[in-house]
C-alpha positions as a Python dict, from the first residue, in 0.01 Angstrom:
ca = {
    (1, 'M'): (0, 0, 0),
    (2, 'E'): (182, -287, 165),
    (3, 'K'): (398, -506, -57),
    (4, 'N'): (539, -847, 24),
    (5, 'V'): (777, -1090, -141),
    (6, 'Y'): (620, -1433, -137),
    (7, 'G'): (916, -1635, -263),
    (8, 'V'): (1189, -1706, -513),
    (9, 'F'): (1124, -1998, -745),
    (10, 'D'): (1359, -2206, -958),
    (11, 'S'): (1097, -2350, -1189),
    (12, 'N'): (771, -2261, -1355),
    (13, 'P'): (579, -2540, -1173),
    (14, 'E'): (695, -2398, -838),
    (15, 'L'): (578, -2053, -943),
    (16, 'L'): (238, -2182, -1057),
    (17, 'A'): (191, -2367, -727),
    (18, 'A'): (266, -2047, -534),
    (19, 'I'): (19, -1852, -748),
    (20, 'Q'): (-250, -2113, -682),
    (21, 'D'): (-173, -2097, -309),
    (22, 'L'): (-204, -1717, -305),
    (23, 'K'): (-529, -1728, -502),
    (24, 'A'): (-666, -1986, -255),
    (25, 'K'): (-588, -1735, 21),
    (26, 'G'): (-794, -1469, -156),
    (27, 'I'): (-519, -1277, -336),
    (28, 'S'): (-627, -1182, -688),
    (29, 'G'): (-398, -1192, -989),
    (30, 'T'): (-421, -815, -1023),
    (31, 'Q'): (-250, -791, -683),
    (32, 'M'): (45, -1006, -798),
    (33, 'T'): (359, -922, -988),
    (34, 'V'): (612, -1175, -1113),
    (35, 'A'): (969, -1046, -1154),
    (36, 'A'): (1194, -1244, -1387),
    (37, 'D'): (1523, -1205, -1566),
    (38, 'I'): (1379, -1323, -1899),
    (39, 'K'): (1006, -1282, -1964),
    (40, 'N'): (979, -1575, -2207),
    (41, 'Y'): (1086, -1813, -1929),
    (42, 'V'): (767, -1734, -1733),
    (43, 'Q'): (474, -1939, -1860),
    (44, 'L'): (160, -1866, -1657),
    (45, 'G'): (-100, -2012, -1892),
    (46, 'N'): (-437, -1869, -1991),
    (47, 'E'): (-585, -1877, -1641),
    (48, 'H'): (-336, -1621, -1502),
    (49, 'T'): (-347, -1345, -1765),
    (50, 'D'): (-424, -1085, -1497),
    (51, 'I'): (-78, -1117, -1334),
    (52, 'L'): (181, -853, -1424),
    (53, 'I'): (520, -985, -1538),
    (54, 'I'): (820, -755, -1525),
    (55, 'A'): (1154, -863, -1668),
    (56, 'N'): (1499, -739, -1761),
    (57, 'Q'): (1447, -861, -2116),
    (58, 'D'): (1173, -1026, -2321),
    (59, 'K'): (1382, -1311, -2457),
    (60, 'E'): (1728, -1454, -2425),
    (61, 'D'): (1985, -1290, -2650),
    (62, 'T'): (2151, -1531, -2891),
    (63, 'L'): (2420, -1489, -3151),
    (64, 'F'): (2239, -1697, -3411),
}
């Protein structure tokens, strides 16, 4: 199976725009994976629940 990196994004809106672009090109959410440092920083919304998110940690560690 061929795998490609589509881009690196600094914000959630940039990521969502890229997802919409890929879906418009016929790529399904089940064919996408989002890699992130902190999972809670990725907010895909209810329309993208089929996209796999992998992360180093679920939430940011805090001392408080």
